[in-house]
DRENKEDO-153056 format. One record per residue (C-alpha): residue number from 1; x, y negated, z; residue in one letter. Coordinates in pm, whole numbers, plus 50000, padded with zeros to 5 digits. Layout:
<atoms>
ATOM, num, xx, yy, zz, residu
ATOM, NUM, X, Y, Z, A
...
</atoms>
This chain:
<atoms>
ATOM, num, xx, yy, zz, residu
ATOM, 1, 55305, 55883, 65833, M
ATOM, 2, 55224, 56250, 65898, A
ATOM, 3, 55502, 56503, 65874, N
ATOM, 4, 55506, 56732, 65575, R
ATOM, 5, 55281, 57029, 65650, A
ATOM, 6, 55452, 57353, 65747, E
ATOM, 7, 55347, 57663, 65557, R
ATOM, 8, 55394, 58027, 65652, S
ATOM, 9, 55251, 58353, 65521, N
ATOM, 10, 55112, 58642, 65728, Y
ATOM, 11, 54935, 58968, 65667, E
ATOM, 12, 54662, 58885, 65918, L
ATOM, 13, 54539, 58564, 66080, A
ATOM, 14, 54322, 58576, 66391, I
ATOM, 15, 54119, 58266, 66466, I
ATOM, 16, 54022, 58240, 66833, G
ATOM, 17, 54215, 58277, 67158, A
ATOM, 18, 53955, 58435, 67385, G
ATOM, 19, 53950, 58802, 67487, I
ATOM, 20, 53845, 58912, 67137, A
ATOM, 21, 54118, 58716, 66958, G
ATOM, 22, 54389, 58814, 67205, L
ATOM, 23, 54285, 59180, 67191, S
ATOM, 24, 54281, 59175, 66811, A
ATOM, 25, 54633, 59030, 66812, A
ATOM, 26, 54743, 59305, 67051, L
ATOM, 27, 54599, 59588, 66841, F
ATOM, 28, 54744, 59438, 66522, A
ATOM, 29, 55088, 59401, 66681, A
ATOM, 30, 55082, 59764, 66792, K
ATOM, 31, 55035, 59861, 66427, E
ATOM, 32, 55325, 59646, 66311, G
ATOM, 33, 55103, 59400, 66125, I
ATOM, 34, 55256, 59056, 66067, E
ATOM, 35, 55006, 58853, 66268, T
ATOM, 36, 54938, 58490, 66356, V
ATOM, 37, 54680, 58386, 66614, M
ATOM, 38, 54539, 58033, 66628, V
ATOM, 39, 54296, 57901, 66885, G
ATOM, 40, 54236, 57678, 67183, E
ATOM, 41, 54282, 57862, 67512, T
ATOM, 42, 54017, 57690, 67721, G
ATOM, 43, 53759, 57966, 67697, E
ATOM, 44, 53969, 58235, 67866, I
ATOM, 45, 54015, 58012, 68171, L
ATOM, 46, 53646, 58077, 68243, F
ATOM, 47, 53708, 58452, 68264, A
ATOM, 48, 53639, 58613, 68601, S
ATOM, 49, 53910, 58872, 68539, G
ATOM, 50, 53651, 59150, 68550, L
ATOM, 51, 53627, 59365, 68238, L
ATOM, 52, 53265, 59461, 68181, D
ATOM, 53, 53168, 59744, 67946, L
ATOM, 54, 52790, 59774, 67970, L
ATOM, 55, 52575, 59775, 68281, S
ATOM, 56, 52229, 59646, 68177, V
ATOM, 57, 52007, 59802, 67910, H
ATOM, 58, 51736, 59735, 67805, P
ATOM, 59, 51780, 59369, 67894, I
ATOM, 60, 51406, 59306, 67926, G
ATOM, 61, 51374, 59579, 68188, E
ATOM, 62, 51694, 59483, 68369, G
ATOM, 63, 51783, 59852, 68395, K
ATOM, 64, 52117, 59899, 68570, L
ATOM, 65, 52349, 60185, 68476, W
ATOM, 66, 52611, 60358, 68684, D
ATOM, 67, 52748, 60535, 68377, D
ATOM, 68, 52843, 60281, 68105, P
ATOM, 69, 52895, 60556, 67847, W
ATOM, 70, 52541, 60683, 67894, A
ATOM, 71, 52425, 60322, 67866, A
ATOM, 72, 52612, 60285, 67536, L
ATOM, 73, 52446, 60600, 67401, N
ATOM, 74, 52105, 60460, 67490, A
ATOM, 75, 52192, 60127, 67330, L
ATOM, 76, 52295, 60297, 67004, R
ATOM, 77, 51961, 60475, 66987, N
ATOM, 78, 51762, 60159, 67061, D
ATOM, 79, 51961, 59885, 66882, L
ATOM, 80, 52125, 60005, 66559, P
ATOM, 81, 52223, 59648, 66462, D
ATOM, 82, 52407, 59582, 66789, H
ATOM, 83, 52785, 59550, 66733, P
ATOM, 84, 52849, 59829, 66985, F
ATOM, 85, 52646, 60061, 66761, S
ATOM, 86, 52907, 60014, 66488, K
ATOM, 87, 53199, 60134, 66706, V
ATOM, 88, 53242, 60502, 66789, S
ATOM, 89, 53263, 60606, 67156, P
ATOM, 90, 53615, 60736, 67091, A
ATOM, 91, 53728, 60400, 66953, H
ATOM, 92, 53573, 60215, 67246, I
ATOM, 93, 53767, 60435, 67489, R
ATOM, 94, 54087, 60395, 67289, T
ATOM, 95, 54049, 60017, 67283, S
ATOM, 96, 53996, 59991, 67660, I
ATOM, 97, 54285, 60229, 67729, D
ATOM, 98, 54513, 60028, 67502, G
ATOM, 99, 54426, 59700, 67667, L
ATOM, 100, 54481, 59835, 68019, L
ATOM, 101, 54814, 59989, 67919, E
ATOM, 102, 54926, 59652, 67783, F
ATOM, 103, 54817, 59459, 68092, L
ATOM, 104, 55001, 59707, 68314, S
ATOM, 105, 55314, 59652, 68106, E
ATOM, 106, 55273, 59279, 68176, Q
ATOM, 107, 55261, 59349, 68551, N
ATOM, 108, 54888, 59278, 68567, L
ATOM, 109, 54744, 59626, 68629, P
ATOM, 110, 54373, 59705, 68641, Y
ATOM, 111, 54182, 59983, 68818, R
ATOM, 112, 53866, 60173, 68726, R
ATOM, 113, 53670, 60491, 68761, D
ATOM, 114, 53678, 60608, 68397, P
ATOM, 115, 53320, 60734, 68391, D
ATOM, 116, 53126, 60489, 68603, R
ATOM, 117, 53069, 60124, 68675, N
ATOM, 118, 53175, 59992, 69013, V
ATOM, 119, 53031, 59713, 69227, E
ATOM, 120, 53223, 59396, 69308, V
ATOM, 121, 53143, 59109, 69542, V
ATOM, 122, 53140, 58776, 69357, I
ATOM, 123, 53189, 58421, 69479, A
ATOM, 124, 52822, 58333, 69528, M
ATOM, 125, 52771, 58636, 69751, G
ATOM, 126, 52604, 58864, 69502, G
ATOM, 127, 52724, 59203, 69383, V
ATOM, 128, 52807, 59268, 69020, K
ATOM, 129, 52849, 59594, 68833, R
ATOM, 130, 53153, 59608, 68611, T
ATOM, 131, 53391, 59863, 68461, Y
ATOM, 132, 53752, 59753, 68520, C
ATOM, 133, 53883, 59522, 68789, V
ATOM, 134, 54227, 59376, 68862, P
ATOM, 135, 54428, 59587, 69103, E
ATOM, 136, 54401, 59300, 69352, T
ATOM, 137, 54021, 59343, 69358, V
ATOM, 138, 54007, 59723, 69392, W
ATOM, 139, 54031, 59743, 69773, N
ATOM, 140, 53717, 59529, 69786, G
ATOM, 141, 53533, 59779, 69567, V
ATOM, 142, 53614, 60055, 69816, Q
ATOM, 143, 53545, 59838, 70120, A
ATOM, 144, 53197, 59753, 69992, L
ATOM, 145, 53123, 60114, 69903, E
ATOM, 146, 53235, 60243, 70244, E
ATOM, 147, 53106, 59941, 70445, K
ATOM, 148, 53441, 59898, 70615, Q
ATOM, 149, 53475, 59634, 70889, P
ATOM, 150, 53613, 59343, 70691, T
ATOM, 151, 53720, 58985, 70750, L
ATOM, 152, 53642, 58738, 70472, L
ATOM, 153, 53869, 58435, 70463, V
ATOM, 154, 53821, 58099, 70299, D
ATOM, 155, 54018, 57776, 70314, F
ATOM, 156, 53914, 57430, 70422, E
ATOM, 157, 54072, 57280, 70110, E
ATOM, 158, 53921, 57511, 69846, L
ATOM, 159, 53591, 57399, 69695, K
ATOM, 160, 53328, 57634, 69555, G
ATOM, 161, 53406, 57936, 69773, F
ATOM, 162, 53238, 58007, 70106, S
ATOM, 163, 53311, 58322, 70305, A
ATOM, 164, 53011, 58246, 70528, L
ATOM, 165, 52778, 58226, 70228, Q
ATOM, 166, 52904, 58560, 70099, I
ATOM, 167, 52868, 58729, 70438, A
ATOM, 168, 52519, 58583, 70492, T
ATOM, 169, 52402, 58698, 70151, T
ATOM, 170, 52536, 59050, 70213, L
ATOM, 171, 52418, 59084, 70575, T
ATOM, 172, 52180, 59372, 70509, D
ATOM, 173, 52408, 59555, 70272, R
ATOM, 174, 52742, 59508, 70447, W
ATOM, 175, 52686, 59456, 70820, P
ATOM, 176, 53053, 59479, 70915, G
ATOM, 177, 53151, 59146, 70762, L
ATOM, 178, 53307, 58865, 70964, R
ATOM, 179, 53438, 58533, 70838, T
ATOM, 180, 53714, 58285, 70914, A
ATOM, 181, 53788, 57943, 70769, T
ATOM, 182, 54160, 57871, 70785, I
ATOM, 183, 54358, 57559, 70695, P
ATOM, 184, 54577, 57646, 70399, F
ATOM, 185, 54947, 57631, 70488, P
ATOM, 186, 55070, 57286, 70388, G
ATOM, 187, 54738, 57249, 70213, G
ATOM, 188, 54699, 56877, 70230, R
ATOM, 189, 54611, 56765, 69879, G
ATOM, 190, 54562, 57121, 69752, L
ATOM, 191, 54202, 57151, 69634, Q
ATOM, 192, 54212, 57381, 69335, Y
ATOM, 193, 54257, 57756, 69309, A
ATOM, 194, 54559, 57726, 69079, E
ATOM, 195, 54738, 57502, 69330, Q
ATOM, 196, 54677, 57748, 69614, L
ATOM, 197, 54793, 58040, 69401, A
ATOM, 198, 55117, 57864, 69317, R
ATOM, 199, 55172, 57773, 69682, A
ATOM, 200, 55135, 58136, 69793, L
ATOM, 201, 55433, 58232, 69580, E
ATOM, 202, 55637, 58064, 69852, N
ATOM, 203, 55724, 58324, 70123, P
ATOM, 204, 55700, 58060, 70396, E
ATOM, 205, 55340, 57984, 70299, S
ATOM, 206, 55253, 58354, 70305, R
ATOM, 207, 55415, 58397, 70645, G
ATOM, 208, 55220, 58108, 70794, S
ATOM, 209, 54894, 58232, 70641, L
ATOM, 210, 54948, 58588, 70764, A
ATOM, 211, 55014, 58460, 71116, C
ATOM, 212, 54683, 58268, 71118, D
ATOM, 213, 54491, 58569, 70986, I
ATOM, 214, 54638, 58813, 71237, R
ATOM, 215, 54515, 58581, 71512, A
ATOM, 216, 54153, 58632, 71405, C
ATOM, 217, 54174, 58982, 71257, L
ATOM, 218, 54005, 59162, 71546, G
ATOM, 219, 53890, 59509, 71445, R
ATOM, 220, 53880, 59432, 71074, A
ATOM, 221, 54030, 59706, 70859, Q
ATOM, 222, 54041, 59490, 70547, M
ATOM, 223, 54075, 59121, 70458, V
ATOM, 224, 53909, 58957, 70159, G
ATOM, 225, 54038, 58636, 70000, F
ATOM, 226, 53936, 58411, 69715, P
ATOM, 227, 54138, 58507, 69407, A
ATOM, 228, 54439, 58285, 69476, V
ATOM, 229, 54702, 58543, 69578, I
ATOM, 230, 54979, 58436, 69345, G
ATOM, 231, 54984, 58328, 68983, L
ATOM, 232, 55300, 58448, 68807, Y
ATOM, 233, 55412, 58719, 69051, R
ATOM, 234, 55074, 58840, 69169, T
ATOM, 235, 55168, 59199, 69258, R
ATOM, 236, 55471, 59089, 69455, E
ATOM, 237, 55276, 58824, 69645, V
ATOM, 238, 54985, 59061, 69705, F
ATOM, 239, 55198, 59344, 69846, K
ATOM, 240, 55398, 59108, 70064, D
ATOM, 241, 55084, 58951, 70210, L
ATOM, 242, 54943, 59297, 70290, E
ATOM, 243, 55266, 59389, 70466, K
ATOM, 244, 55268, 59069, 70671, R
ATOM, 245, 54902, 59100, 70777, I
ATOM, 246, 54917, 59474, 70845, G
ATOM, 247, 54594, 59580, 70674, V
ATOM, 248, 54486, 59613, 70308, P
ATOM, 249, 54364, 59295, 70139, V
ATOM, 250, 54160, 59218, 69828, F
ATOM, 251, 54055, 58926, 69612, E
ATOM, 252, 53706, 58802, 69532, I
ATOM, 253, 53668, 58636, 69190, P
ATOM, 254, 53619, 58260, 69215, T
ATOM, 255, 53415, 58021, 69006, L
ATOM, 256, 53572, 57903, 68678, P
ATOM, 257, 53818, 57775, 68581, P
ATOM, 258, 53982, 58066, 68755, S
ATOM, 259, 54326, 58194, 68851, V
ATOM, 260, 54220, 58530, 68704, A
ATOM, 261, 54177, 58362, 68366, G
ATOM, 262, 54520, 58199, 68394, L
ATOM, 263, 54678, 58534, 68475, R
ATOM, 264, 54518, 58695, 68171, L
ATOM, 265, 54620, 58409, 67945, R
ATOM, 266, 54983, 58420, 68059, D
ATOM, 267, 55000, 58800, 68037, A
ATOM, 268, 54866, 58797, 67681, F
ATOM, 269, 55080, 58509, 67562, H
ATOM, 270, 55401, 58652, 67700, G
ATOM, 271, 55330, 59007, 67588, G
ATOM, 272, 55208, 58917, 67240, L
ATOM, 273, 55502, 58688, 67172, A
ATOM, 274, 55737, 58973, 67272, A
ATOM, 275, 55558, 59197, 67021, K
ATOM, 276, 55618, 58950, 66740, G
ATOM, 277, 55280, 58776, 66717, V
ATOM, 278, 55310, 58410, 66611, R
ATOM, 279, 55096, 58210, 66852, L
ATOM, 280, 54940, 57869, 66811, F
ATOM, 281, 54749, 57878, 67143, P
ATOM, 282, 54655, 57511, 67175, R
ATOM, 283, 54564, 57442, 66815, H
ATOM, 284, 54238, 57434, 66625, R
ATOM, 285, 54173, 57552, 66272, V
ATOM, 286, 54032, 57242, 66106, A
ATOM, 287, 53949, 57417, 65778, A
ATOM, 288, 53951, 57768, 65633, L
ATOM, 289, 53928, 57834, 65263, R
ATOM, 290, 53989, 58116, 65019, Y
ATOM, 291, 53972, 58240, 64666, E
ATOM, 292, 53856, 58595, 64614, L
ATOM, 293, 54178, 58709, 64448, N
ATOM, 294, 54411, 58508, 64669, S
ATOM, 295, 54507, 58450, 65031, N
ATOM, 296, 54315, 58263, 65295, F
ATOM, 297, 54443, 57913, 65368, I
ATOM, 298, 54422, 57778, 65724, L
ATOM, 299, 54463, 57408, 65794, D
ATOM, 300, 54566, 57366, 66157, I
ATOM, 301, 54534, 57049, 66359, E
ATOM, 302, 54855, 56958, 66541, A
ATOM, 303, 55017, 56652, 66695, S
ATOM, 304, 55297, 56658, 66436, D
ATOM, 305, 55061, 56600, 66147, G
ATOM, 306, 54927, 56947, 66090, G
ATOM, 307, 55030, 57288, 65961, K
ATOM, 308, 54910, 57503, 65677, T
ATOM, 309, 54921, 57883, 65701, L
ATOM, 310, 54819, 58154, 65459, S
ATOM, 311, 54712, 58511, 65530, A
ATOM, 312, 54592, 58809, 65335, G
ATOM, 313, 54312, 58874, 65582, A
ATOM, 314, 54133, 58689, 65862, V
ATOM, 315, 53953, 58800, 66177, I
ATOM, 316, 53707, 58543, 66310, L
ATOM, 317, 53705, 58566, 66691, A
ATOM, 318, 53586, 58211, 66738, T
ATOM, 319, 53319, 58272, 67002, G
ATOM, 320, 52984, 58103, 67009, R
ATOM, 321, 52907, 57748, 67117, F
ATOM, 322, 53171, 57711, 67389, L
ATOM, 323, 53441, 57844, 67158, G
ATOM, 324, 53307, 57631, 66868, R
ATOM, 325, 53242, 57930, 66648, G
ATOM, 326, 52878, 57826, 66624, L
ATOM, 327, 52702, 57492, 66644, R
ATOM, 328, 52340, 57394, 66632, G
ATOM, 329, 52161, 57096, 66482, D
ATOM, 330, 51797, 57001, 66464, R
ATOM, 331, 51722, 57265, 66205, G
ATOM, 332, 51944, 57569, 66246, R
ATOM, 333, 52256, 57729, 66389, I
ATOM, 334, 52572, 57711, 66177, H
ATOM, 335, 52899, 57904, 66162, E
ATOM, 336, 53156, 57627, 66178, T
ATOM, 337, 53442, 57727, 65944, L
ATOM, 338, 53283, 57876, 65632, L
ATOM, 339, 52913, 57816, 65699, D
ATOM, 340, 52858, 58191, 65693, L
ATOM, 341, 52504, 58327, 65729, P
ATOM, 342, 52399, 58343, 66094, V
ATOM, 343, 52141, 58575, 66245, F
ATOM, 344, 51907, 58345, 66440, Q
ATOM, 345, 51544, 58278, 66531, P
ATOM, 346, 51338, 58163, 66232, Q
ATOM, 347, 51261, 57825, 66386, E
ATOM, 348, 51404, 57606, 66659, R
ATOM, 349, 51099, 57650, 66881, A
ATOM, 350, 51202, 58015, 66923, L
ATOM, 351, 51555, 57939, 67042, W
ATOM, 352, 51446, 57930, 67405, H
ATOM, 353, 51171, 58088, 67608, R
ATOM, 354, 50958, 57877, 67840, H
ATOM, 355, 51111, 58034, 68153, D
ATOM, 356, 51485, 57970, 68175, F
ATOM, 357, 51531, 58291, 68379, L
ATOM, 358, 51311, 58506, 68156, D
ATOM, 359, 51453, 58860, 68193, P
ATOM, 360, 51431, 58913, 67816, R
ATOM, 361, 51685, 58636, 67757, G
ATOM, 362, 51659, 58367, 67490, H
ATOM, 363, 51655, 58396, 67114, G
ATOM, 364, 51956, 58172, 67075, I
ATOM, 365, 52161, 58415, 67285, S
ATOM, 366, 52153, 58674, 67005, E
ATOM, 367, 52256, 58429, 66733, A
ATOM, 368, 52574, 58517, 66550, G
ATOM, 369, 52733, 58659, 66240, L
ATOM, 370, 52576, 58952, 66062, M
ATOM, 371, 52830, 59222, 65972, I
ATOM, 372, 52854, 59549, 65783, D
ATOM, 373, 52990, 59870, 65934, N
ATOM, 374, 53346, 59749, 65866, R
ATOM, 375, 53294, 59432, 66070, F
ATOM, 376, 53290, 59208, 65764, R
ATOM, 377, 53044, 58917, 65768, P
ATOM, 378, 52768, 58972, 65514, I
ATOM, 379, 52570, 58737, 65293, A
ATOM, 380, 52194, 58734, 65247, A
ATOM, 381, 52221, 59018, 64994, D
ATOM, 382, 52402, 59230, 65261, C
ATOM, 383, 52727, 59236, 65061, D
ATOM, 384, 53046, 59129, 65242, P
ATOM, 385, 53132, 58763, 65199, V
ATOM, 386, 53496, 58858, 65136, H
ATOM, 387, 53658, 59203, 65135, P
ATOM, 388, 53927, 59090, 65381, H
ATOM, 389, 53726, 58870, 65617, L
ATOM, 390, 53633, 59031, 65950, Y
ATOM, 391, 53471, 58919, 66275, A
ATOM, 392, 53485, 59029, 66639, A
ATOM, 393, 53366, 58928, 66983, G
ATOM, 394, 53082, 58706, 67093, S
ATOM, 395, 53046, 58536, 66754, V
ATOM, 396, 52871, 58854, 66638, L
ATOM, 397, 52493, 58850, 66627, G
ATOM, 398, 52227, 59093, 66751, H
ATOM, 399, 52371, 59103, 67105, Q
ATOM, 400, 52331, 58917, 67434, N
ATOM, 401, 52653, 58992, 67619, W
ATOM, 402, 52566, 58769, 67914, V
ATOM, 403, 52247, 58956, 68003, R
ATOM, 404, 52383, 59300, 67917, A
ATOM, 405, 52704, 59245, 68119, K
ATOM, 406, 52920, 59367, 67835, C
ATOM, 407, 53123, 59064, 67727, G
ATOM, 408, 53480, 59187, 67768, S
ATOM, 409, 53406, 59540, 67653, G
ATOM, 410, 53229, 59411, 67344, L
ATOM, 411, 53518, 59177, 67264, S
ATOM, 412, 53785, 59444, 67306, V
ATOM, 413, 53600, 59720, 67121, A
ATOM, 414, 53500, 59503, 66824, T
ATOM, 415, 53852, 59358, 66802, A
ATOM, 416, 53986, 59712, 66779, F
ATOM, 417, 53723, 59799, 66516, A
ATOM, 418, 53806, 59492, 66306, A
ATOM, 419, 54180, 59565, 66309, V
ATOM, 420, 54114, 59930, 66228, N
ATOM, 421, 53893, 59825, 65936, A
ATOM, 422, 54174, 59604, 65804, F
ATOM, 423, 54420, 59893, 65832, L
ATOM, 424, 54196, 60131, 65639, T
ATOM, 425, 54101, 59890, 65360, T
</atoms>
């Protein structure tokens, strides 16, 4: 027999535990709002750790921007229905500043040039433009820009990361690269990035690794690693490894699921709990219902038979298909909790273009909730579905964050906008 359902009341409930949901919980907590966040944490484990703002616009032209703020101005002029067009530049800056301040407080600092995108080497050997990077990645940004003689290291045990592939791909652009494949200290049976990151929190493992690297350092002025330099004490591990090797080091983001995603998840969970946010990070909202003059009711799946929560307002940060915020059937795309109206192609044949790599992207990639200027989902008549229902992040329509390279920035800025709208209701 199931246990009697637990019931609690909150001012604000946030559904979704990706970057948008976590950021919304942060901004709500800063304002002293009694907040609960519910959502499965799997999606954030796919995060690269890089915080994009905007680097491609228009998508069809593939135009790259050095200045993300100029790119945002162009986007506002061209795409008035894009979620970014509903957030002021000042609020976007405030949201990014607030997030970075919080992550620094959690001992997970980020670096950036406030007025330009930077270029980062990624695991497959390409170069990506982004806005903010973990402190552990920043030396690599400078090394690439200055073409410093650099040694790239990989490990025999780690799958999905090849220093040689990266160096070969970047031969013309970064001629000073050399590579070394090193057995991971005590690495027998260690095949995953998380296992290696945990192992490097042991000083003996770091000492052995540093000894092996010094033996093949040569004239390298920098050493690049896969992003496995510590998990819970990353800064400490990073600084100690630099000291032992004798030259600056940097991390290169790995393929998901990533250590960078784990670091973000742990930083958010610890920091939000300390700020008073009630977290249900491994739970799913099975049903959401409301009456116009009453609270929202959330039925939460749990191993103990379930919980029931109520809240005066809700922010949907449920993501798209991976986060289960949207689902598709033979006829159309649905929002999964309230069956809210979804912006989408008129027929299924328009979901995808013939060419998978079409530079214009696919119609399904812009599917999502339609919102008013206060980030409230709207019905077919353009009126808000509920005066206290908001939405943020990738579940919003009229945007293709993957192609535009704006996923994290969009999530953070719209989360800030949704919380601000709730505050000013």
